[in-house]
C-alpha positions in Angstrom: 149.7 149.9 54.6 149.5 151.4 58.1 146.4 149.4 58.9 148.1 146.1 58.1 151.1 147.0 60.4 148.8 147.7 63.3 146.9 144.5 62.8 150.2 142.6 62.8 151.2 144.3 66.0 147.9 143.4 67.7 148.3 139.8 66.5 151.8 139.6 68.1 150.4 141.2 71.3 147.6 138.7 71.6 149.9 135.7 70.9 152.2 136.9 73.7 149.3 137.3 76.1 148.1 133.7 75.3 151.5 132.2 75.6 152.0 133.9 79.0 148.5 132.7 80.2 149.4 129.1 79.1 152.7 129.2 80.9 151.0 130.6 84.1 148.4 127.8 84.1 151.1 125.2 83.5 153.1 126.5 86.4 150.1 126.4 88.7 149.4 122.8 87.9 153.1 121.8 88.3 153.3 123.4 91.8 150.2 121.4 92.9 151.8 118.1 91.7 154.7 118.6 94.1 152.5 118.8 97.2 151.7 115.0 97.6 155.5 114.3 97.9 155.8 117.0 100.6 152.8 115.5 102.4 154.3 112.0 102.3 157.6 113.2 103.9 155.7 115.2 106.5 153.6 112.1 107.3 156.9 110.1 107.8 158.3 112.8 110.0 155.1 112.8 112.1 155.3 109.0 112.3 158.9 109.1 113.4 158.1 111.6 116.1 155.2 109.6 117.4 157.4 106.5 117.6 160.2 108.4 119.3 157.8 109.7 121.9 156.5 106.2 122.6 153.0 106.9 121.4 153.0 103.9 119.1 154.6 100.4 119.2 157.2 99.1 116.8 154.6 96.9 115.1 152.2 99.9 114.6 155.1 102.0 113.3 156.1 99.3 110.7 152.5 98.9 109.6 151.9 102.7 109.3 155.2 103.1 107.5 154.2 100.6 104.9 150.9 102.5 104.5 152.7 105.7 103.8 154.9 104.3 101.0 
């Protein structure tokens, strides 16, 4: 009887390890999917700054703004 109890304990242990590994991988992929949104807002900020400094014209600004979205 003691052998079956230990086997059950090991089974629970490995199930927990696998679940934690799956959750970790899922979290890593979710954090990567957020980055493109951050890059888009950063690109818009850079574009706004370039327009404010006079580096680009209004026409260039409008064209680049459409490219970002």
